[in-house]
N, CA, C and O atoms as CSV, one atom per row, in Angstrom:
chain,resi,resn,atom,element,x,y,z
A,1,MET,N,N,29.284,31.197,1.470
A,1,MET,CA,C,28.866,29.632,1.727
A,1,MET,C,C,27.962,29.098,0.553
A,1,MET,O,O,27.041,29.790,0.120
A,2,PRO,N,N,28.230,27.930,0.081
A,2,PRO,CA,C,27.334,27.230,-0.730
A,2,PRO,C,C,26.160,26.641,-0.177
A,2,PRO,O,O,26.145,25.845,0.763
A,3,THR,N,N,25.002,27.150,-0.920
A,3,THR,CA,C,23.928,26.657,-0.718
A,3,THR,C,C,23.511,24.912,-0.592
A,3,THR,O,O,23.444,24.367,-1.693
A,4,VAL,N,N,23.318,24.288,0.240
A,4,VAL,CA,C,23.056,22.807,0.194
A,4,VAL,C,C,21.525,22.335,0.146
A,4,VAL,O,O,20.716,22.467,1.064
A,5,LYS,N,N,21.298,21.782,-1.055
A,5,LYS,CA,C,20.038,21.232,-1.102
A,5,LYS,C,C,19.717,19.811,-0.409
A,5,LYS,O,O,20.375,18.796,-0.635
A,6,THR,N,N,18.644,19.878,0.443
A,6,THR,CA,C,18.405,18.537,0.930
A,6,THR,C,C,17.271,17.811,0.199
A,6,THR,O,O,16.164,18.307,-0.007
A,7,ALA,N,N,17.629,16.686,-0.142
A,7,ALA,CA,C,16.426,15.805,-0.890
A,7,ALA,C,C,15.371,15.308,0.162
A,7,ALA,O,O,15.650,14.730,1.212
A,8,LYS,N,N,14.016,15.651,-0.323
A,8,LYS,CA,C,12.833,15.264,0.557
A,8,LYS,C,C,12.924,13.718,0.668
A,8,LYS,O,O,12.948,12.987,-0.322
A,9,ALA,N,N,12.968,13.322,1.823
A,9,ALA,CA,C,13.116,11.861,2.153
A,9,ALA,C,C,11.648,11.281,1.952
A,9,ALA,O,O,10.631,11.904,2.256
A,10,ALA,N,N,11.673,9.986,1.389
A,10,ALA,CA,C,10.556,9.266,1.048
A,10,ALA,C,C,10.003,8.663,2.125
A,10,ALA,O,O,10.719,8.380,3.085
A,11,PRO,N,N,8.575,8.362,2.122
A,11,PRO,CA,C,7.840,8.072,3.344
A,11,PRO,C,C,8.759,6.546,3.533
A,11,PRO,O,O,9.172,5.896,2.573
A,12,LYS,N,N,8.963,6.160,5.007
A,12,LYS,CA,C,9.389,5.021,5.552
A,12,LYS,C,C,8.510,3.732,4.964
A,12,LYS,O,O,9.168,2.737,4.660
A,13,GLY,N,N,7.232,3.692,4.807
A,13,GLY,CA,C,6.325,2.867,4.792
A,13,GLY,C,C,5.162,3.365,4.549
A,13,GLY,O,O,4.999,4.565,4.327
A,14,PHE,N,N,4.131,2.419,4.564
A,14,PHE,CA,C,2.576,2.372,4.627
A,14,PHE,C,C,2.005,2.137,5.330
A,14,PHE,O,O,2.269,0.993,5.700
A,15,MET,N,N,1.023,2.681,6.012
A,15,MET,CA,C,-0.251,2.210,6.565
A,15,MET,C,C,-1.245,2.108,5.410
A,15,MET,O,O,-1.653,3.059,4.742
A,16,ILE,N,N,-1.582,0.804,5.266
A,16,ILE,CA,C,-2.519,-0.042,4.445
A,16,ILE,C,C,-4.114,-0.563,5.057
A,16,ILE,O,O,-4.226,-1.561,5.768
A,17,THR,N,N,-5.070,0.140,4.719
A,17,THR,CA,C,-6.384,-0.534,5.306
A,17,THR,C,C,-7.169,-0.992,4.379
A,17,THR,O,O,-7.367,-0.236,3.428
A,18,LEU,N,N,-7.736,-2.137,4.376
A,18,LEU,CA,C,-8.507,-2.696,3.408
A,18,LEU,C,C,-10.050,-2.061,3.477
A,18,LEU,O,O,-10.733,-2.411,4.439
A,19,ARG,N,N,-10.568,-1.244,2.606
A,19,ARG,CA,C,-11.749,-0.486,2.697
A,19,ARG,C,C,-13.159,-0.976,2.168
A,19,ARG,O,O,-14.267,-0.679,2.614
A,20,ARG,N,N,-12.781,-1.944,0.918
A,20,ARG,CA,C,-13.817,-2.615,0.123
A,20,ARG,C,C,-13.660,-4.109,0.171
A,20,ARG,O,O,-12.571,-4.546,0.543
A,21,SER,N,N,-14.533,-4.870,-0.131
A,21,SER,CA,C,-14.696,-6.235,-0.003
A,21,SER,C,C,-14.174,-6.639,-1.215
A,21,SER,O,O,-14.513,-6.176,-2.305
A,22,PRO,N,N,-13.295,-7.559,-1.017
A,22,PRO,CA,C,-12.885,-8.328,-2.557
A,22,PRO,C,C,-13.602,-9.255,-3.207
A,22,PRO,O,O,-13.138,-9.799,-4.209
A,23,ILE,N,N,-15.121,-9.631,-2.609
A,23,ILE,CA,C,-15.899,-10.219,-3.152
A,23,ILE,C,C,-16.261,-9.665,-4.797
A,23,ILE,O,O,-16.534,-8.479,-4.984
A,24,GLY,N,N,-16.232,-10.528,-5.784
A,24,GLY,CA,C,-16.633,-10.030,-7.291
A,24,GLY,C,C,-15.272,-9.283,-7.985
A,24,GLY,O,O,-15.299,-8.746,-9.092
A,25,THR,N,N,-14.272,-9.346,-7.249
A,25,THR,CA,C,-13.095,-9.175,-7.879
A,25,THR,C,C,-12.380,-10.205,-8.566
A,25,THR,O,O,-12.693,-11.382,-8.390
A,26,PRO,N,N,-11.153,-9.772,-9.576
A,26,PRO,CA,C,-10.614,-10.958,-10.383
A,26,PRO,C,C,-9.640,-11.738,-9.219
A,26,PRO,O,O,-9.204,-11.129,-8.242
A,27,GLN,N,N,-9.402,-13.010,-9.448
A,27,GLN,CA,C,-8.569,-13.908,-8.503
A,27,GLN,C,C,-7.002,-13.159,-8.383
A,27,GLN,O,O,-6.430,-12.799,-7.354
A,28,LYS,N,N,-6.713,-13.100,-9.255
A,28,LYS,CA,C,-5.249,-12.111,-9.003
A,28,LYS,C,C,-5.265,-11.182,-7.840
A,28,LYS,O,O,-4.524,-11.140,-6.858
A,29,HIS,N,N,-6.511,-10.282,-8.254
A,29,HIS,CA,C,-6.420,-8.911,-7.083
A,29,HIS,C,C,-6.650,-9.512,-5.708
A,29,HIS,O,O,-6.128,-8.924,-4.761
A,30,ARG,N,N,-7.395,-10.657,-5.461
A,30,ARG,CA,C,-7.522,-11.392,-4.319
A,30,ARG,C,C,-6.124,-11.841,-3.797
A,30,ARG,O,O,-5.772,-11.570,-2.649
A,31,ARG,N,N,-5.402,-12.474,-4.591
A,31,ARG,CA,C,-3.872,-12.763,-4.412
A,31,ARG,C,C,-3.037,-11.773,-3.978
A,31,ARG,O,O,-2.212,-11.962,-3.084
A,32,VAL,N,N,-3.201,-10.638,-4.592
A,32,VAL,CA,C,-2.527,-9.203,-4.301
A,32,VAL,C,C,-2.771,-8.956,-2.689
A,32,VAL,O,O,-1.806,-8.813,-1.938
A,33,LEU,N,N,-3.985,-8.921,-2.262
A,33,LEU,CA,C,-4.523,-8.446,-0.994
A,33,LEU,C,C,-3.992,-9.483,-0.032
A,33,LEU,O,O,-3.533,-9.131,1.055
A,34,SER,N,N,-4.044,-10.820,-0.419
A,34,SER,CA,C,-3.181,-11.938,0.478
A,34,SER,C,C,-1.751,-11.631,0.772
A,34,SER,O,O,-1.186,-11.655,1.866
A,35,GLY,N,N,-1.176,-11.280,-0.627
A,35,GLY,CA,C,0.278,-10.823,-0.102
A,35,GLY,C,C,0.614,-9.835,0.436
A,35,GLY,O,O,1.773,-9.714,0.831
A,36,LEU,N,N,-0.299,-8.876,0.592
A,36,LEU,CA,C,0.041,-7.729,1.435
A,36,LEU,C,C,-0.328,-7.883,2.788
A,36,LEU,O,O,0.120,-7.113,3.639
A,37,GLY,N,N,-1.273,-9.006,3.134
A,37,GLY,CA,C,-1.549,-9.543,4.365
A,37,GLY,C,C,-2.853,-9.025,4.803
A,37,GLY,O,O,-2.990,-8.965,6.025
A,38,LEU,N,N,-3.693,-8.697,4.188
A,38,LEU,CA,C,-5.076,-8.224,4.251
A,38,LEU,C,C,-6.203,-9.338,4.259
A,38,LEU,O,O,-6.022,-10.103,3.311
A,39,ARG,N,N,-6.954,-9.567,4.779
A,39,ARG,CA,C,-7.824,-10.597,5.097
A,39,ARG,C,C,-9.671,-10.098,5.309
A,39,ARG,O,O,-10.726,-10.528,4.843
A,40,LYS,N,N,-9.331,-9.092,6.172
A,40,LYS,CA,C,-10.724,-8.614,6.577
A,40,LYS,C,C,-10.694,-7.029,6.510
A,40,LYS,O,O,-9.744,-6.312,6.824
A,41,ILE,N,N,-12.089,-6.587,5.975
A,41,ILE,CA,C,-12.445,-5.065,5.841
A,41,ILE,C,C,-12.071,-4.334,6.962
A,41,ILE,O,O,-12.393,-4.892,8.010
A,42,ARG,N,N,-11.400,-3.090,7.113
A,42,ARG,CA,C,-11.053,-2.631,8.105
A,42,ARG,C,C,-9.582,-2.819,8.904
A,42,ARG,O,O,-9.114,-2.104,9.790
A,43,GLN,N,N,-9.059,-3.936,8.332
A,43,GLN,CA,C,-7.848,-4.249,9.002
A,43,GLN,C,C,-6.550,-3.442,8.266
A,43,GLN,O,O,-6.475,-3.104,7.085
A,44,LYS,N,N,-5.672,-3.268,9.216
A,44,LYS,CA,C,-4.830,-2.304,9.026
A,44,LYS,C,C,-3.169,-3.182,8.913
A,44,LYS,O,O,-2.854,-3.925,9.842
A,45,VAL,N,N,-2.471,-3.045,8.032
A,45,VAL,CA,C,-1.174,-3.269,7.877
A,45,VAL,C,C,-0.024,-2.350,7.703
A,45,VAL,O,O,-0.289,-1.390,6.980
A,46,THR,N,N,1.102,-2.388,8.141
A,46,THR,CA,C,2.232,-1.688,7.797
A,46,THR,C,C,3.336,-2.194,6.795
A,46,THR,O,O,4.164,-3.017,7.186
A,47,ARG,N,N,3.352,-1.761,5.639
A,47,ARG,CA,C,4.485,-2.449,4.619
A,47,ARG,C,C,5.387,-1.333,4.450
A,47,ARG,O,O,5.114,-0.180,4.783
A,48,PRO,N,N,6.788,-1.823,3.765
A,48,PRO,CA,C,7.658,-0.911,3.572
A,48,PRO,C,C,7.543,-0.108,2.239
A,48,PRO,O,O,6.767,-0.410,1.332
A,49,ASN,N,N,8.307,0.828,2.224
A,49,ASN,CA,C,8.086,1.549,0.765
A,49,ASN,C,C,9.005,1.121,-0.185
A,49,ASN,O,O,10.061,1.737,-0.325
A,50,THR,N,N,8.711,0.040,-0.926
A,50,THR,CA,C,9.332,-0.584,-1.941
A,50,THR,C,C,8.862,-0.658,-3.244
A,50,THR,O,O,7.645,-0.475,-3.232
A,51,PRO,N,N,9.316,-0.858,-4.428
A,51,PRO,CA,C,8.822,-0.879,-5.603
A,51,PRO,C,C,7.596,-1.983,-5.738
A,51,PRO,O,O,6.532,-1.723,-6.299
A,52,GLN,N,N,7.921,-3.279,-5.122
A,52,GLN,CA,C,7.025,-4.135,-5.343
A,52,GLN,C,C,5.629,-3.834,-4.504
A,52,GLN,O,O,4.548,-4.065,-5.044
A,53,VAL,N,N,5.696,-3.363,-3.303
A,53,VAL,CA,C,4.704,-2.954,-2.571
A,53,VAL,C,C,3.742,-1.817,-3.214
A,53,VAL,O,O,2.515,-1.926,-3.209
A,54,ARG,N,N,4.409,-0.761,-3.745
A,54,ARG,CA,C,3.863,0.146,-4.480
A,54,ARG,C,C,3.193,-0.161,-5.902
A,54,ARG,O,O,2.336,0.577,-6.389
A,55,GLY,N,N,3.707,-1.417,-6.565
A,55,GLY,CA,C,3.029,-1.762,-7.681
A,55,GLY,C,C,1.691,-2.739,-7.031
A,55,GLY,O,O,0.666,-2.681,-7.710
A,56,MET,N,N,1.643,-3.472,-5.991
A,56,MET,CA,C,0.870,-4.225,-5.323
A,56,MET,C,C,-0.383,-3.192,-5.313
A,56,MET,O,O,-1.437,-3.384,-5.920
A,57,ILE,N,N,-0.071,-2.045,-4.500
A,57,ILE,CA,C,-1.122,-1.034,-4.185
A,57,ILE,C,C,-1.558,-0.490,-5.197
A,57,ILE,O,O,-2.743,-0.180,-5.072
A,58,GLY,N,N,-0.920,-0.123,-6.577
A,58,GLY,CA,C,-1.517,0.218,-7.634
A,58,GLY,C,C,-2.437,-0.798,-8.034
A,58,GLY,O,O,-3.622,-0.472,-7.959
A,59,LYS,N,N,-2.152,-2.087,-8.487
A,59,LYS,CA,C,-3.038,-2.983,-8.929
A,59,LYS,C,C,-4.555,-3.137,-8.262
A,59,LYS,O,O,-5.609,-3.279,-8.884
A,60,VAL,N,N,-4.355,-3.066,-6.719
A,60,VAL,CA,C,-5.781,-2.922,-5.825
A,60,VAL,C,C,-6.122,-1.705,-5.153
A,60,VAL,O,O,-6.880,-1.742,-4.184
A,61,GLY,N,N,-5.596,-0.543,-5.605
A,61,GLY,CA,C,-6.043,0.463,-4.783
A,61,GLY,C,C,-7.203,0.846,-4.688
A,61,GLY,O,O,-7.511,1.647,-3.806
A,62,TYR,N,N,-8.122,0.355,-5.586
A,62,TYR,CA,C,-9.584,0.933,-5.773
A,62,TYR,C,C,-10.129,0.254,-4.437
A,62,TYR,O,O,-11.239,0.716,-4.177
A,63,LEU,N,N,-9.673,-0.770,-3.432
A,63,LEU,CA,C,-10.034,-1.525,-2.259
A,63,LEU,C,C,-9.276,-1.084,-1.147
A,63,LEU,O,O,-9.438,-1.638,-0.059
A,64,LEU,N,N,-8.266,0.075,-1.318
A,64,LEU,CA,C,-7.592,0.395,-0.142
A,64,LEU,C,C,-7.732,1.668,0.308
A,64,LEU,O,O,-8.537,2.416,-0.248
A,65,GLU,N,N,-7.077,2.032,1.225
A,65,GLU,CA,C,-6.913,3.569,1.949
A,65,GLU,C,C,-5.430,3.299,2.236
A,65,GLU,O,O,-5.024,2.342,2.895
A,66,VAL,N,N,-4.655,4.255,1.665
A,66,VAL,CA,C,-2.930,4.097,1.838
A,66,VAL,C,C,-2.588,5.726,2.500
A,66,VAL,O,O,-2.915,6.836,2.081
A,67,GLN,N,N,-1.889,5.356,3.555
A,67,GLN,CA,C,-1.420,6.463,4.163
A,67,GLN,C,C,-0.019,6.431,4.428
A,67,GLN,O,O,0.401,5.402,4.956
A,68,PRO,N,N,0.852,7.408,4.154
A,68,PRO,CA,C,2.360,7.635,4.065
A,68,PRO,C,C,2.620,7.392,5.813
A,68,PRO,O,O,1.854,7.814,6.679
A,69,GLN,N,N,3.747,6.699,6.036
A,69,GLN,CA,C,3.934,6.786,7.601
A,69,GLN,C,C,5.334,7.596,7.840
A,69,GLN,O,O,5.734,7.813,8.983
């Protein structure tokens, strides 16, 4: 009987929490946070696992806490 390899499923989305204040950050980084839907510290949002969202997380990751769902 042939062995079937199963691909590990990518996470369906991300739980993103704003951990640091965007005060003093570049305006582009603040716009990225706005695009993710984050306004207040400790606010949590859920976003899908897409290349666009991963790129936004990469740009402002120093302000965020990200958990896979």
